C-alpha positions in Angstrom: 104.5 57.2 81.8 107.8 56.6 80.6 110.5 59.8 82.1 113.9 60.3 80.3 116.0 60.3 83.1 119.6 59.9 81.2 121.7 62.9 82.9 123.5 62.8 79.4 120.6 64.1 77.5 119.8 67.7 77.3 115.8 67.4 77.2 115.6 65.3 79.8 112.6 67.4 81.4 109.7 66.2 82.3 106.7 67.5 84.1 105.1 66.2 87.1 102.8 66.9 89.9 103.4 70.8 89.5 107.0 70.4 89.2 109.8 70.2 86.1 112.8 68.1 86.6 115.4 68.3 85.1 119.5 67.4 85.8 121.6 69.7 87.0 125.4 69.6 88.6 126.0 70.0 92.4 129.3 72.0 93.4 131.3 68.9 93.0 130.3 68.2 89.4 127.9 65.1 90.4 124.7 65.0 88.7 122.0 65.4 91.0 117.7 65.8 89.8 116.5 69.4 90.1 113.4 70.6 90.7 111.6 74.2 89.8 107.5 75.1 89.7 106.5 74.0 86.3 105.9 77.3 83.4 102.5 76.1 83.3 101.5 75.7 87.1 103.2 78.9 87.9 101.3 81.1 85.0 97.7 79.4 86.0 98.6 80.0 89.6 98.9 83.8 89.0 95.8 83.9 86.7 94.1 81.9 89.5 95.4 84.7 92.3 94.5 87.5 89.6 90.7 86.1 89.6 90.8 85.9 93.6 91.9 89.5 94.0 89.7 90.6 91.3 86.4 89.2 93.1 87.8 90.3 96.7 89.0 93.2 96.1 86.5 94.8 98.1 86.5 93.3 101.9 87.7 95.3 104.4 91.5 95.4 104.2 92.4 93.5 107.5 90.5 90.7 106.5 91.5 90.3 102.8 95.4 90.4 104.2 94.1 87.6 106.2 92.7 85.7 103.6 95.5 86.4 101.3 98.2 85.1 103.8 96.4 82.0 103.7 96.1 81.3 100.3 100.1 82.7 99.8 100.7 80.2 102.8 98.8 77.4 100.9 101.0 77.9 98.0 104.4 77.8 99.5 103.5 74.5 101.6 103.3 72.5 98.5 105.7 74.4 96.4 108.0 74.9 99.1 111.2 72.6 98.5 114.1 72.5 98.2 115.2 74.2 94.6 112.6 76.2 94.1 113.1 79.4 96.2 113.5 81.5 93.0 110.0 80.3 91.7 108.6 81.6 95.1 110.1 84.7 95.0 108.7 85.2 91.6 105.3 84.5 92.2 105.8 86.7 95.3 106.8 89.8 93.5 103.6 89.0 90.9 101.2 88.6 93.5 102.3 91.7 94.8 101.8 93.6 91.7 98.8 92.3 91.1 97.2 93.4 94.6 98.3 97.3 94.2 96.5 96.9 90.7 93.4 95.0 92.0 93.3 97.3 95.3 93.6 100.4 93.0 90.4 99.8 91.1 88.5 99.7 94.4 86.7 103.0 93.3 87.0 105.8 90.5 90.2 107.1 92.3 93.6 105.4 93.2 93.4 103.8 96.6 96.9 103.7 96.9 100.8 104.9 95.4 103.5 103.0 95.9 104.6 104.9 99.2 100.9 104.2 100.1 101.4 100.6 99.3 104.1 99.8 101.0 103.4 101.5 104.6 100.1 99.3 104.1 102.1 96.1 103.4 104.5 97.0 106.5 101.3 97.2 108.4 99.5 94.0 107.1 102.6 91.9 106.4 102.3 89.3 103.7 103.5 85.8 104.0 107.3 85.8 102.3 108.0 82.6 100.7 110.0 80.0 102.5 110.8 77.0 101.8 109.4 74.3 104.1 110.9 71.1 103.1 113.8 69.5 105.0 116.7 67.6 104.5 116.7 64.2 105.5 118.9 63.4 108.1 122.3 61.2 107.1 122.5 57.9 108.7 125.2 57.5 111.0 126.8 54.2 110.1 129.1 52.4 112.8 132.5 51.4 112.0 133.4 47.6 112.5 
């Protein structure tokens, strides 16, 4: 498998292990390899989350939120690397909307309106997206 790692190439993008790698510039103007969540993996994760909510919507709310937070933390632990926070925040936004949709389909009448849903989310806190990768420590070199 060959990857195009030429920073001057506009289409030097490639997907690997669920991330899309591409060239960008830092504040000093130097080229460096940036990454974000692959679009394919993001859409498949949202589909998987939708089917999960569809199957688990009839659980007791406390247990459902406990399981949901475990699912979200697992995604954040894998995709929570430096430079990917925007994708995590997008996933969190869509996950909240999907959960609202499927919680309202628990019975023939609506379970939540927007205000009641916001109150429920205050009671049962959802795991917020976070970066779990740590920056590498720089080695200090003694001057001779």
